[in-house]
All heavy atoms as atom14 arrays in JSON, in Angstrom:
{
  "sequence": "MGVNLAIGIMLAFTYIFFDKIFGTLAEKSSISPMLAVWLPNITYGILAFFLLRNAKR",
  "atom14_mask": [
    [1, 1, 1, 1, 1, 1, 1, 1, 0, 0, 0, 0, 0, 0],
    [1, 1, 1, 1, 0, 0, 0, 0, 0, 0, 0, 0, 0, 0],
    [1, 1, 1, 1, 1, 1, 1, 0, 0, 0, 0, 0, 0, 0],
    [1, 1, 1, 1, 1, 1, 1, 1, 0, 0, 0, 0, 0, 0],
    [1, 1, 1, 1, 1, 1, 1, 1, 0, 0, 0, 0, 0, 0],
    [1, 1, 1, 1, 1, 0, 0, 0, 0, 0, 0, 0, 0, 0],
    [1, 1, 1, 1, 1, 1, 1, 1, 0, 0, 0, 0, 0, 0],
    [1, 1, 1, 1, 0, 0, 0, 0, 0, 0, 0, 0, 0, 0],
    [1, 1, 1, 1, 1, 1, 1, 1, 0, 0, 0, 0, 0, 0],
    [1, 1, 1, 1, 1, 1, 1, 1, 0, 0, 0, 0, 0, 0],
    [1, 1, 1, 1, 1, 1, 1, 1, 0, 0, 0, 0, 0, 0],
    [1, 1, 1, 1, 1, 0, 0, 0, 0, 0, 0, 0, 0, 0],
    [1, 1, 1, 1, 1, 1, 1, 1, 1, 1, 1, 0, 0, 0],
    [1, 1, 1, 1, 1, 1, 1, 0, 0, 0, 0, 0, 0, 0],
    [1, 1, 1, 1, 1, 1, 1, 1, 1, 1, 1, 1, 0, 0],
    [1, 1, 1, 1, 1, 1, 1, 1, 0, 0, 0, 0, 0, 0],
    [1, 1, 1, 1, 1, 1, 1, 1, 1, 1, 1, 0, 0, 0],
    [1, 1, 1, 1, 1, 1, 1, 1, 1, 1, 1, 0, 0, 0],
    [1, 1, 1, 1, 1, 1, 1, 1, 0, 0, 0, 0, 0, 0],
    [1, 1, 1, 1, 1, 1, 1, 1, 1, 0, 0, 0, 0, 0],
    [1, 1, 1, 1, 1, 1, 1, 1, 0, 0, 0, 0, 0, 0],
    [1, 1, 1, 1, 1, 1, 1, 1, 1, 1, 1, 0, 0, 0],
    [1, 1, 1, 1, 0, 0, 0, 0, 0, 0, 0, 0, 0, 0],
    [1, 1, 1, 1, 1, 1, 1, 0, 0, 0, 0, 0, 0, 0],
    [1, 1, 1, 1, 1, 1, 1, 1, 0, 0, 0, 0, 0, 0],
    [1, 1, 1, 1, 1, 0, 0, 0, 0, 0, 0, 0, 0, 0],
    [1, 1, 1, 1, 1, 1, 1, 1, 1, 0, 0, 0, 0, 0],
    [1, 1, 1, 1, 1, 1, 1, 1, 1, 0, 0, 0, 0, 0],
    [1, 1, 1, 1, 1, 1, 0, 0, 0, 0, 0, 0, 0, 0],
    [1, 1, 1, 1, 1, 1, 0, 0, 0, 0, 0, 0, 0, 0],
    [1, 1, 1, 1, 1, 1, 1, 1, 0, 0, 0, 0, 0, 0],
    [1, 1, 1, 1, 1, 1, 0, 0, 0, 0, 0, 0, 0, 0],
    [1, 1, 1, 1, 1, 1, 1, 0, 0, 0, 0, 0, 0, 0],
    [1, 1, 1, 1, 1, 1, 1, 1, 0, 0, 0, 0, 0, 0],
    [1, 1, 1, 1, 1, 1, 1, 1, 0, 0, 0, 0, 0, 0],
    [1, 1, 1, 1, 1, 0, 0, 0, 0, 0, 0, 0, 0, 0],
    [1, 1, 1, 1, 1, 1, 1, 0, 0, 0, 0, 0, 0, 0],
    [1, 1, 1, 1, 1, 1, 1, 1, 1, 1, 1, 1, 1, 1],
    [1, 1, 1, 1, 1, 1, 1, 1, 0, 0, 0, 0, 0, 0],
    [1, 1, 1, 1, 1, 1, 1, 0, 0, 0, 0, 0, 0, 0],
    [1, 1, 1, 1, 1, 1, 1, 1, 0, 0, 0, 0, 0, 0],
    [1, 1, 1, 1, 1, 1, 1, 1, 0, 0, 0, 0, 0, 0],
    [1, 1, 1, 1, 1, 1, 1, 0, 0, 0, 0, 0, 0, 0],
    [1, 1, 1, 1, 1, 1, 1, 1, 1, 1, 1, 1, 0, 0],
    [1, 1, 1, 1, 0, 0, 0, 0, 0, 0, 0, 0, 0, 0],
    [1, 1, 1, 1, 1, 1, 1, 1, 0, 0, 0, 0, 0, 0],
    [1, 1, 1, 1, 1, 1, 1, 1, 0, 0, 0, 0, 0, 0],
    [1, 1, 1, 1, 1, 0, 0, 0, 0, 0, 0, 0, 0, 0],
    [1, 1, 1, 1, 1, 1, 1, 1, 1, 1, 1, 0, 0, 0],
    [1, 1, 1, 1, 1, 1, 1, 1, 1, 1, 1, 0, 0, 0],
    [1, 1, 1, 1, 1, 1, 1, 1, 0, 0, 0, 0, 0, 0],
    [1, 1, 1, 1, 1, 1, 1, 1, 0, 0, 0, 0, 0, 0],
    [1, 1, 1, 1, 1, 1, 1, 1, 1, 1, 1, 0, 0, 0],
    [1, 1, 1, 1, 1, 1, 1, 1, 0, 0, 0, 0, 0, 0],
    [1, 1, 1, 1, 1, 0, 0, 0, 0, 0, 0, 0, 0, 0],
    [1, 1, 1, 1, 1, 1, 1, 1, 1, 0, 0, 0, 0, 0],
    [1, 1, 1, 1, 1, 1, 1, 1, 1, 1, 1, 0, 0, 0]
  ],
  "atom14_positions": [
    [[53.3, 141.03, 103.3], [54.52, 140.87, 103.97], [54.84, 139.41, 104.2], [55.97, 138.97, 104.1], [54.48, 141.66, 105.26], [55.79, 141.51, 106.01], [55.74, 142.7, 107.4], [56.73, 141.75, 108.58], [0.0, 0.0, 0.0], [0.0, 0.0, 0.0], [0.0, 0.0, 0.0], [0.0, 0.0, 0.0], [0.0, 0.0, 0.0], [0.0, 0.0, 0.0]],
    [[53.82, 138.64, 104.53], [54.05, 137.22, 104.81], [54.54, 136.43, 103.67], [55.38, 135.55, 103.75], [0.0, 0.0, 0.0], [0.0, 0.0, 0.0], [0.0, 0.0, 0.0], [0.0, 0.0, 0.0], [0.0, 0.0, 0.0], [0.0, 0.0, 0.0], [0.0, 0.0, 0.0], [0.0, 0.0, 0.0], [0.0, 0.0, 0.0], [0.0, 0.0, 0.0]],
    [[54.01, 136.7, 102.46], [54.46, 136.03, 101.24], [55.9, 136.38, 100.93], [56.66, 135.49, 100.56], [53.52, 136.42, 100.05], [54.03, 135.84, 98.74], [52.13, 135.94, 100.28], [0.0, 0.0, 0.0], [0.0, 0.0, 0.0], [0.0, 0.0, 0.0], [0.0, 0.0, 0.0], [0.0, 0.0, 0.0], [0.0, 0.0, 0.0], [0.0, 0.0, 0.0]],
    [[56.27, 137.64, 101.06], [57.64, 137.98, 100.85], [58.58, 137.36, 101.8], [59.71, 136.91, 101.35], [57.79, 139.54, 100.89], [57.09, 140.28, 99.8], [56.88, 139.66, 98.68], [56.74, 141.51, 100.02], [0.0, 0.0, 0.0], [0.0, 0.0, 0.0], [0.0, 0.0, 0.0], [0.0, 0.0, 0.0], [0.0, 0.0, 0.0], [0.0, 0.0, 0.0]],
    [[58.22, 137.22, 102.99], [59.03, 136.56, 103.97], [59.21, 135.06, 103.63], [60.33, 134.48, 103.72], [58.47, 136.72, 105.37], [59.25, 136.11, 106.56], [60.59, 136.75, 106.66], [58.48, 136.26, 107.77], [0.0, 0.0, 0.0], [0.0, 0.0, 0.0], [0.0, 0.0, 0.0], [0.0, 0.0, 0.0], [0.0, 0.0, 0.0], [0.0, 0.0, 0.0]],
    [[58.12, 134.47, 103.27], [58.14, 133.04, 102.88], [59.05, 132.78, 101.65], [59.83, 131.87, 101.63], [56.77, 132.5, 102.55], [0.0, 0.0, 0.0], [0.0, 0.0, 0.0], [0.0, 0.0, 0.0], [0.0, 0.0, 0.0], [0.0, 0.0, 0.0], [0.0, 0.0, 0.0], [0.0, 0.0, 0.0], [0.0, 0.0, 0.0], [0.0, 0.0, 0.0]],
    [[58.97, 133.72, 100.68], [59.81, 133.59, 99.5], [61.29, 133.78, 99.87], [62.16, 133.03, 99.43], [59.4, 134.61, 98.46], [58.03, 134.23, 97.85], [60.39, 134.72, 97.29], [57.41, 135.28, 96.98], [0.0, 0.0, 0.0], [0.0, 0.0, 0.0], [0.0, 0.0, 0.0], [0.0, 0.0, 0.0], [0.0, 0.0, 0.0], [0.0, 0.0, 0.0]],
    [[61.54, 134.7, 100.74], [62.96, 134.92, 101.18], [63.55, 133.73, 101.9], [64.64, 133.32, 101.7], [0.0, 0.0, 0.0], [0.0, 0.0, 0.0], [0.0, 0.0, 0.0], [0.0, 0.0, 0.0], [0.0, 0.0, 0.0], [0.0, 0.0, 0.0], [0.0, 0.0, 0.0], [0.0, 0.0, 0.0], [0.0, 0.0, 0.0], [0.0, 0.0, 0.0]],
    [[62.76, 133.14, 102.84], [63.19, 132.0, 103.53], [63.38, 130.74, 102.57], [64.43, 130.05, 102.67], [62.2, 131.61, 104.66], [62.3, 132.68, 105.76], [62.52, 130.23, 105.21], [61.23, 132.58, 106.83], [0.0, 0.0, 0.0], [0.0, 0.0, 0.0], [0.0, 0.0, 0.0], [0.0, 0.0, 0.0], [0.0, 0.0, 0.0], [0.0, 0.0, 0.0]],
    [[62.45, 130.61, 101.58], [62.61, 129.52, 100.64], [63.89, 129.75, 99.78], [64.64, 128.79, 99.54], [61.41, 129.56, 99.71], [61.46, 128.42, 98.65], [60.26, 128.63, 97.39], [60.82, 130.11, 96.56], [0.0, 0.0, 0.0], [0.0, 0.0, 0.0], [0.0, 0.0, 0.0], [0.0, 0.0, 0.0], [0.0, 0.0, 0.0], [0.0, 0.0, 0.0]],
    [[64.17, 130.98, 99.38], [65.44, 131.24, 98.62], [66.63, 130.93, 99.43], [67.61, 130.38, 98.93], [65.45, 132.7, 98.12], [64.5, 133.02, 96.96], [64.51, 134.53, 96.71], [64.95, 132.28, 95.72], [0.0, 0.0, 0.0], [0.0, 0.0, 0.0], [0.0, 0.0, 0.0], [0.0, 0.0, 0.0], [0.0, 0.0, 0.0], [0.0, 0.0, 0.0]],
    [[66.65, 131.24, 100.73], [67.78, 130.98, 101.6], [67.95, 129.51, 101.75], [69.14, 128.98, 101.61], [67.52, 131.61, 102.96], [0.0, 0.0, 0.0], [0.0, 0.0, 0.0], [0.0, 0.0, 0.0], [0.0, 0.0, 0.0], [0.0, 0.0, 0.0], [0.0, 0.0, 0.0], [0.0, 0.0, 0.0], [0.0, 0.0, 0.0], [0.0, 0.0, 0.0]],
    [[66.92, 128.68, 101.89], [67.05, 127.26, 102.01], [67.52, 126.64, 100.66], [68.38, 125.73, 100.67], [65.76, 126.62, 102.44], [65.54, 126.75, 103.92], [64.32, 127.25, 104.4], [66.5, 126.35, 104.86], [64.1, 127.37, 105.78], [66.28, 126.43, 106.22], [65.05, 127.0, 106.67], [0.0, 0.0, 0.0], [0.0, 0.0, 0.0], [0.0, 0.0, 0.0]],
    [[67.02, 127.12, 99.55], [67.5, 126.55, 98.29], [68.93, 126.92, 98.04], [69.68, 126.11, 97.48], [66.61, 127.01, 97.09], [66.58, 128.48, 97.03], [65.22, 126.46, 97.23], [0.0, 0.0, 0.0], [0.0, 0.0, 0.0], [0.0, 0.0, 0.0], [0.0, 0.0, 0.0], [0.0, 0.0, 0.0], [0.0, 0.0, 0.0], [0.0, 0.0, 0.0]],
    [[69.38, 128.13, 98.43], [70.81, 128.46, 98.31], [71.66, 127.48, 99.12], [72.67, 126.98, 98.6], [71.07, 129.87, 98.77], [72.54, 130.22, 98.75], [73.18, 130.52, 97.57], [73.28, 130.2, 99.9], [74.56, 130.72, 97.57], [74.61, 130.5, 99.94], [75.26, 130.79, 98.75], [76.59, 131.0, 98.78], [0.0, 0.0, 0.0], [0.0, 0.0, 0.0]],
    [[71.3, 127.23, 100.36], [72.06, 126.33, 101.2], [72.05, 124.94, 100.59], [73.09, 124.25, 100.59], [71.56, 126.33, 102.66], [71.81, 127.7, 103.26], [72.17, 125.2, 103.45], [71.08, 127.9, 104.58], [0.0, 0.0, 0.0], [0.0, 0.0, 0.0], [0.0, 0.0, 0.0], [0.0, 0.0, 0.0], [0.0, 0.0, 0.0], [0.0, 0.0, 0.0]],
    [[70.9, 124.5, 100.07], [70.81, 123.18, 99.47], [71.72, 123.07, 98.25], [72.52, 122.12, 98.12], [69.36, 122.93, 99.01], [69.1, 121.69, 98.28], [69.17, 120.44, 98.97], [68.83, 121.69, 96.97], [68.93, 119.28, 98.32], [68.61, 120.52, 96.24], [68.68, 119.31, 96.96], [0.0, 0.0, 0.0], [0.0, 0.0, 0.0], [0.0, 0.0, 0.0]],
    [[71.69, 124.03, 97.35], [72.57, 124.02, 96.17], [74.04, 124.12, 96.57], [74.89, 123.52, 95.93], [72.2, 125.15, 95.2], [70.99, 124.82, 94.38], [69.92, 125.65, 94.28], [70.96, 123.58, 93.63], [68.83, 125.32, 93.57], [69.81, 123.28, 92.89], [68.75, 124.18, 92.86], [0.0, 0.0, 0.0], [0.0, 0.0, 0.0], [0.0, 0.0, 0.0]],
    [[74.37, 124.91, 97.61], [75.75, 125.02, 98.07], [76.24, 123.67, 98.54], [77.41, 123.32, 98.22], [75.78, 126.1, 99.17], [77.19, 126.31, 99.61], [78.05, 126.52, 98.72], [77.45, 126.43, 100.84], [0.0, 0.0, 0.0], [0.0, 0.0, 0.0], [0.0, 0.0, 0.0], [0.0, 0.0, 0.0], [0.0, 0.0, 0.0], [0.0, 0.0, 0.0]],
    [[75.42, 122.96, 99.26], [75.88, 121.63, 99.77], [76.01, 120.63, 98.55], [76.97, 119.83, 98.53], [74.86, 121.04, 100.78], [74.76, 121.83, 102.01], [76.01, 121.83, 102.82], [75.84, 122.59, 104.1], [77.08, 122.71, 104.87], [0.0, 0.0, 0.0], [0.0, 0.0, 0.0], [0.0, 0.0, 0.0], [0.0, 0.0, 0.0], [0.0, 0.0, 0.0]],
    [[75.1, 120.64, 97.64], [75.19, 119.74, 96.51], [76.39, 120.01, 95.67], [77.14, 119.08, 95.31], [73.88, 119.87, 95.66], [72.74, 119.16, 96.4], [74.1, 119.21, 94.3], [71.46, 119.12, 95.64], [0.0, 0.0, 0.0], [0.0, 0.0, 0.0], [0.0, 0.0, 0.0], [0.0, 0.0, 0.0], [0.0, 0.0, 0.0], [0.0, 0.0, 0.0]],
    [[76.63, 121.32, 95.34], [77.79, 121.61, 94.49], [79.08, 121.4, 95.26], [80.11, 121.11, 94.68], [77.69, 123.0, 93.9], [76.73, 123.06, 92.77], [75.49, 123.67, 92.88], [77.07, 122.52, 91.53], [74.61, 123.74, 91.81], [76.19, 122.57, 90.47], [74.94, 123.18, 90.6], [0.0, 0.0, 0.0], [0.0, 0.0, 0.0], [0.0, 0.0, 0.0]],
    [[79.1, 121.54, 96.58], [80.26, 121.26, 97.39], [80.59, 119.73, 97.3], [81.76, 119.39, 97.2], [0.0, 0.0, 0.0], [0.0, 0.0, 0.0], [0.0, 0.0, 0.0], [0.0, 0.0, 0.0], [0.0, 0.0, 0.0], [0.0, 0.0, 0.0], [0.0, 0.0, 0.0], [0.0, 0.0, 0.0], [0.0, 0.0, 0.0], [0.0, 0.0, 0.0]],
    [[79.59, 118.93, 97.37], [79.79, 117.5, 97.26], [80.23, 117.11, 95.78], [81.11, 116.27, 95.69], [78.49, 116.74, 97.56], [78.08, 117.13, 98.91], [78.64, 115.24, 97.5], [0.0, 0.0, 0.0], [0.0, 0.0, 0.0], [0.0, 0.0, 0.0], [0.0, 0.0, 0.0], [0.0, 0.0, 0.0], [0.0, 0.0, 0.0], [0.0, 0.0, 0.0]],
    [[79.65, 117.73, 94.82], [80.12, 117.49, 93.47], [81.58, 117.93, 93.26], [82.32, 117.23, 92.49], [79.24, 118.32, 92.47], [77.91, 117.7, 92.12], [77.12, 118.7, 91.2], [78.07, 116.36, 91.43], [0.0, 0.0, 0.0], [0.0, 0.0, 0.0], [0.0, 0.0, 0.0], [0.0, 0.0, 0.0], [0.0, 0.0, 0.0], [0.0, 0.0, 0.0]],
    [[81.96, 118.98, 93.92], [83.38, 119.43, 93.81], [84.29, 118.36, 94.38], [85.45, 118.15, 93.83], [83.57, 120.72, 94.49], [0.0, 0.0, 0.0], [0.0, 0.0, 0.0], [0.0, 0.0, 0.0], [0.0, 0.0, 0.0], [0.0, 0.0, 0.0], [0.0, 0.0, 0.0], [0.0, 0.0, 0.0], [0.0, 0.0, 0.0], [0.0, 0.0, 0.0]],
    [[83.9, 117.7, 95.42], [84.79, 116.66, 96.05], [84.76, 115.35, 95.32], [85.77, 114.66, 95.2], [84.31, 116.45, 97.48], [84.54, 117.57, 98.41], [83.96, 117.31, 99.81], [83.36, 116.27, 99.98], [84.14, 118.2, 100.62], [0.0, 0.0, 0.0], [0.0, 0.0, 0.0], [0.0, 0.0, 0.0], [0.0, 0.0, 0.0], [0.0, 0.0, 0.0]],
    [[83.63, 114.97, 94.7], [83.47, 113.55, 94.24], [83.36, 113.43, 92.77], [83.24, 112.34, 92.23], [82.23, 112.97, 94.89], [82.36, 112.97, 96.43], [81.5, 111.97, 96.99], [81.54, 112.13, 98.52], [82.17, 111.09, 99.21], [0.0, 0.0, 0.0], [0.0, 0.0, 0.0], [0.0, 0.0, 0.0], [0.0, 0.0, 0.0], [0.0, 0.0, 0.0]],
    [[83.38, 114.5, 91.94], [83.26, 114.36, 90.5], [84.34, 115.07, 89.81], [85.23, 115.65, 90.38], [81.87, 114.86, 90.03], [81.85, 116.22, 90.09], [0.0, 0.0, 0.0], [0.0, 0.0, 0.0], [0.0, 0.0, 0.0], [0.0, 0.0, 0.0], [0.0, 0.0, 0.0], [0.0, 0.0, 0.0], [0.0, 0.0, 0.0], [0.0, 0.0, 0.0]],
    [[84.25, 115.09, 88.49], [85.31, 115.67, 87.66], [85.06, 117.14, 87.38], [85.83, 117.78, 86.62], [85.45, 114.9, 86.34], [84.23, 114.96, 85.64], [0.0, 0.0, 0.0], [0.0, 0.0, 0.0], [0.0, 0.0, 0.0], [0.0, 0.0, 0.0], [0.0, 0.0, 0.0], [0.0, 0.0, 0.0], [0.0, 0.0, 0.0], [0.0, 0.0, 0.0]],
    [[84.0, 117.74, 87.94], [83.76, 119.18, 87.8], [84.86, 119.97, 88.51], [85.31, 119.59, 89.54], [82.35, 119.52, 88.37], [81.24, 118.84, 87.6], [82.13, 121.06, 88.31], [79.91, 119.11, 88.16], [0.0, 0.0, 0.0], [0.0, 0.0, 0.0], [0.0, 0.0, 0.0], [0.0, 0.0, 0.0], [0.0, 0.0, 0.0], [0.0, 0.0, 0.0]],
    [[85.27, 121.03, 87.9], [86.27, 121.91, 88.52], [85.78, 122.38, 89.91], [84.66, 122.89, 89.95], [86.48, 123.11, 87.6], [87.22, 124.11, 88.31], [0.0, 0.0, 0.0], [0.0, 0.0, 0.0], [0.0, 0.0, 0.0], [0.0, 0.0, 0.0], [0.0, 0.0, 0.0], [0.0, 0.0, 0.0], [0.0, 0.0, 0.0], [0.0, 0.0, 0.0]],
    [[86.61, 122.19, 90.91], [86.13, 122.58, 92.26], [85.81, 124.1, 92.37], [84.89, 124.47, 93.02], [87.29, 122.23, 93.14], [88.06, 121.17, 92.43], [87.84, 121.44, 90.98], [0.0, 0.0, 0.0], [0.0, 0.0, 0.0], [0.0, 0.0, 0.0], [0.0, 0.0, 0.0], [0.0, 0.0, 0.0], [0.0, 0.0, 0.0], [0.0, 0.0, 0.0]],
    [[86.6, 124.9, 91.71], [86.35, 126.32, 91.73], [85.05, 126.73, 91.13], [84.31, 127.51, 91.68], [87.52, 127.07, 91.02], [87.56, 128.52, 91.33], [87.99, 128.74, 93.0], [89.33, 129.93, 92.81], [0.0, 0.0, 0.0], [0.0, 0.0, 0.0], [0.0, 0.0, 0.0], [0.0, 0.0, 0.0], [0.0, 0.0, 0.0], [0.0, 0.0, 0.0]],
    [[84.7, 126.12, 90.01], [83.43, 126.35, 89.33], [82.26, 125.84, 90.15], [81.27, 126.47, 90.34], [83.39, 125.75, 87.92], [82.08, 125.87, 87.19], [81.76, 127.29, 86.89], [82.13, 125.05, 85.92], [0.0, 0.0, 0.0], [0.0, 0.0, 0.0], [0.0, 0.0, 0.0], [0.0, 0.0, 0.0], [0.0, 0.0, 0.0], [0.0, 0.0, 0.0]],
    [[82.41, 124.61, 90.69], [81.32, 124.01, 91.49], [80.99, 124.79, 92.71], [79.83, 124.92, 93.1], [81.73, 122.58, 91.88], [0.0, 0.0, 0.0], [0.0, 0.0, 0.0], [0.0, 0.0, 0.0], [0.0, 0.0, 0.0], [0.0, 0.0, 0.0], [0.0, 0.0, 0.0], [0.0, 0.0, 0.0], [0.0, 0.0, 0.0], [0.0, 0.0, 0.0]],
    [[82.02, 125.37, 93.34], [81.78, 126.15, 94.61], [81.2, 127.54, 94.25], [80.32, 128.05, 95.01], [83.05, 126.25, 95.39], [82.87, 127.19, 96.57], [83.52, 124.92, 95.9], [0.0, 0.0, 0.0], [0.0, 0.0, 0.0], [0.0, 0.0, 0.0], [0.0, 0.0, 0.0], [0.0, 0.0, 0.0], [0.0, 0.0, 0.0], [0.0, 0.0, 0.0]],
    [[81.58, 128.11, 93.11], [81.12, 129.53, 92.79], [79.78, 129.47, 92.03], [79.16, 130.53, 91.98], [82.18, 130.18, 91.96], [83.16, 130.89, 92.84], [84.38, 130.45, 93.22], [82.94, 132.14, 93.49], [84.96, 131.37, 94.01], [84.09, 132.42, 94.19], [81.93, 133.09, 93.5], [84.3, 133.61, 94.96], [82.08, 134.27, 94.25], [83.26, 134.48, 94.98]],
    [[79.37, 128.4, 91.49], [78.13, 128.31, 90.72], [76.9, 128.76, 91.47], [76.1, 129.6, 91.0], [77.95, 126.96, 90.1], [77.04, 126.84, 88.91], [77.53, 127.81, 87.79], [76.98, 125.43, 88.38], [0.0, 0.0, 0.0], [0.0, 0.0, 0.0], [0.0, 0.0, 0.0], [0.0, 0.0, 0.0], [0.0, 0.0, 0.0], [0.0, 0.0, 0.0]],
    [[76.69, 128.29, 92.74], [75.51, 128.8, 93.49], [75.64, 130.37, 93.74], [74.59, 131.06, 93.65], [75.52, 128.03, 94.78], [76.31, 126.83, 94.49], [77.3, 127.22, 93.49], [0.0, 0.0, 0.0], [0.0, 0.0, 0.0], [0.0, 0.0, 0.0], [0.0, 0.0, 0.0], [0.0, 0.0, 0.0], [0.0, 0.0, 0.0], [0.0, 0.0, 0.0]],
    [[76.82, 130.82, 94.02], [77.02, 132.22, 94.28], [76.7, 133.05, 93.05], [76.01, 134.13, 93.14], [78.45, 132.58, 94.72], [78.77, 131.93, 96.04], [77.86, 131.83, 96.91], [79.99, 131.5, 96.22], [0.0, 0.0, 0.0], [0.0, 0.0, 0.0], [0.0, 0.0, 0.0], [0.0, 0.0, 0.0], [0.0, 0.0, 0.0], [0.0, 0.0, 0.0]],
    [[77.1, 132.64, 91.85], [76.88, 133.36, 90.68], [75.37, 133.35, 90.32], [74.81, 134.35, 90.0], [77.66, 132.72, 89.48], [79.21, 132.98, 89.74], [77.27, 133.3, 88.11], [80.11, 132.24, 88.84], [0.0, 0.0, 0.0], [0.0, 0.0, 0.0], [0.0, 0.0, 0.0], [0.0, 0.0, 0.0], [0.0, 0.0, 0.0], [0.0, 0.0, 0.0]],
    [[74.76, 132.14, 90.46], [73.36, 132.01, 90.17], [72.52, 132.89, 91.08], [71.59, 133.64, 90.56], [72.91, 130.54, 90.33], [73.77, 129.75, 89.5], [71.48, 130.35, 89.92], [0.0, 0.0, 0.0], [0.0, 0.0, 0.0], [0.0, 0.0, 0.0], [0.0, 0.0, 0.0], [0.0, 0.0, 0.0], [0.0, 0.0, 0.0], [0.0, 0.0, 0.0]],
    [[72.76, 132.84, 92.36], [71.91, 133.65, 93.28], [72.32, 135.11, 93.25], [71.47, 135.96, 93.6], [71.97, 133.06, 94.68], [71.06, 131.87, 94.85], [71.41, 130.59, 94.43], [69.77, 132.07, 95.29], [70.61, 129.58, 94.51], [68.84, 131.02, 95.37], [69.28, 129.75, 94.99], [68.45, 128.71, 95.06], [0.0, 0.0, 0.0], [0.0, 0.0, 0.0]],
    [[73.51, 135.45, 92.81], [73.89, 136.82, 92.6], [73.09, 137.44, 91.46], [72.58, 138.56, 91.56], [0.0, 0.0, 0.0], [0.0, 0.0, 0.0], [0.0, 0.0, 0.0], [0.0, 0.0, 0.0], [0.0, 0.0, 0.0], [0.0, 0.0, 0.0], [0.0, 0.0, 0.0], [0.0, 0.0, 0.0], [0.0, 0.0, 0.0], [0.0, 0.0, 0.0]],
    [[72.96, 136.66, 90.41], [72.12, 137.14, 89.26], [70.69, 137.32, 89.65], [69.97, 138.27, 89.33], [72.3, 136.19, 88.05], [73.74, 136.28, 87.5], [71.28, 136.51, 86.92], [74.07, 135.2, 86.5], [0.0, 0.0, 0.0], [0.0, 0.0, 0.0], [0.0, 0.0, 0.0], [0.0, 0.0, 0.0], [0.0, 0.0, 0.0], [0.0, 0.0, 0.0]],
    [[70.15, 136.31, 90.4], [68.79, 136.35, 90.91], [68.62, 137.52, 91.77], [67.62, 138.28, 91.68], [68.46, 135.09, 91.63], [67.02, 134.98, 92.22], [66.02, 135.04, 91.12], [66.88, 133.72, 93.01], [0.0, 0.0, 0.0], [0.0, 0.0, 0.0], [0.0, 0.0, 0.0], [0.0, 0.0, 0.0], [0.0, 0.0, 0.0], [0.0, 0.0, 0.0]],
    [[69.54, 137.84, 92.69], [69.4, 139.0, 93.57], [69.42, 140.31, 92.84], [68.62, 141.19, 93.1], [70.57, 138.97, 94.59], [0.0, 0.0, 0.0], [0.0, 0.0, 0.0], [0.0, 0.0, 0.0], [0.0, 0.0, 0.0], [0.0, 0.0, 0.0], [0.0, 0.0, 0.0], [0.0, 0.0, 0.0], [0.0, 0.0, 0.0], [0.0, 0.0, 0.0]],
    [[70.29, 140.4, 91.78], [70.28, 141.63, 90.96], [68.94, 141.82, 90.28], [68.4, 142.88, 90.23], [71.42, 141.54, 89.93], [71.52, 142.75, 89.05], [72.03, 143.92, 89.55], [71.07, 142.71, 87.78], [72.11, 145.0, 88.72], [71.13, 143.77, 86.94], [71.69, 144.99, 87.45], [0.0, 0.0, 0.0], [0.0, 0.0, 0.0], [0.0, 0.0, 0.0]],
    [[68.4, 140.73, 89.69], [67.09, 140.8, 89.03], [65.98, 141.2, 89.98], [65.16, 142.07, 89.65], [66.79, 139.44, 88.37], [65.4, 139.35, 87.77], [65.17, 140.02, 86.57], [64.4, 138.7, 88.4], [63.88, 139.94, 85.99], [63.12, 138.59, 87.87], [62.88, 139.27, 86.64], [0.0, 0.0, 0.0], [0.0, 0.0, 0.0], [0.0, 0.0, 0.0]],
    [[65.96, 140.61, 91.16], [64.9, 140.96, 92.14], [65.05, 142.34, 92.65], [64.05, 143.1, 92.85], [64.96, 139.95, 93.31], [64.54, 138.52, 93.02], [64.77, 137.65, 94.19], [63.06, 138.49, 92.58], [0.0, 0.0, 0.0], [0.0, 0.0, 0.0], [0.0, 0.0, 0.0], [0.0, 0.0, 0.0], [0.0, 0.0, 0.0], [0.0, 0.0, 0.0]],
    [[66.33, 142.85, 92.8], [66.51, 144.2, 93.22], [66.08, 145.23, 92.25], [65.53, 146.26, 92.51], [68.0, 144.4, 93.57], [68.32, 144.74, 94.99], [69.67, 144.3, 95.37], [68.21, 146.25, 95.12], [0.0, 0.0, 0.0], [0.0, 0.0, 0.0], [0.0, 0.0, 0.0], [0.0, 0.0, 0.0], [0.0, 0.0, 0.0], [0.0, 0.0, 0.0]],
    [[66.35, 144.97, 90.94], [65.98, 145.86, 89.86], [64.47, 145.93, 89.7], [63.94, 146.94, 89.29], [66.6, 145.48, 88.53], [68.1, 145.48, 88.49], [68.66, 146.86, 88.59], [68.3, 147.61, 87.43], [68.38, 148.91, 87.28], [68.82, 149.6, 88.33], [68.06, 149.5, 86.19], [0.0, 0.0, 0.0], [0.0, 0.0, 0.0], [0.0, 0.0, 0.0]],
    [[63.75, 144.85, 90.03], [62.31, 144.77, 89.77], [61.42, 145.02, 91.05], [60.27, 144.82, 91.05], [61.92, 143.47, 89.15], [62.45, 143.42, 87.75], [62.56, 144.37, 87.08], [62.77, 142.17, 87.31], [0.0, 0.0, 0.0], [0.0, 0.0, 0.0], [0.0, 0.0, 0.0], [0.0, 0.0, 0.0], [0.0, 0.0, 0.0], [0.0, 0.0, 0.0]],
    [[62.13, 145.38, 92.12], [61.41, 145.59, 93.41], [60.56, 146.83, 93.33], [60.92, 147.8, 92.7], [62.42, 145.71, 94.59], [0.0, 0.0, 0.0], [0.0, 0.0, 0.0], [0.0, 0.0, 0.0], [0.0, 0.0, 0.0], [0.0, 0.0, 0.0], [0.0, 0.0, 0.0], [0.0, 0.0, 0.0], [0.0, 0.0, 0.0], [0.0, 0.0, 0.0]],
    [[59.44, 146.79, 93.98], [58.58, 147.95, 94.07], [59.19, 149.02, 94.93], [59.78, 148.65, 96.02], [57.18, 147.61, 94.6], [56.39, 146.72, 93.68], [55.05, 146.4, 94.3], [54.26, 145.46, 93.43], [53.02, 145.04, 94.04], [0.0, 0.0, 0.0], [0.0, 0.0, 0.0], [0.0, 0.0, 0.0], [0.0, 0.0, 0.0], [0.0, 0.0, 0.0]],
    [[59.09, 150.26, 94.54], [59.74, 151.31, 95.3], [58.75, 152.12, 96.07], [57.6, 152.26, 95.78], [60.53, 152.24, 94.42], [61.53, 151.43, 93.71], [62.71, 152.27, 93.21], [63.56, 151.42, 92.39], [64.68, 150.93, 92.9], [65.12, 151.27, 94.04], [65.46, 150.16, 92.09], [0.0, 0.0, 0.0], [0.0, 0.0, 0.0], [0.0, 0.0, 0.0]]
  ]
}
């Protein structure tokens, strides 16, 4: 249980980190703001789907 909790907290922190980075990229670079803001959501959505499908039942 402790390892799963640590992995969950790590994933949450990396999501927030990528959200902040891509938010800054949306403001200061030539990347489309809509794509830059949605990229972390899409990436972690795919990861969540993969983890859910492979979870032990």
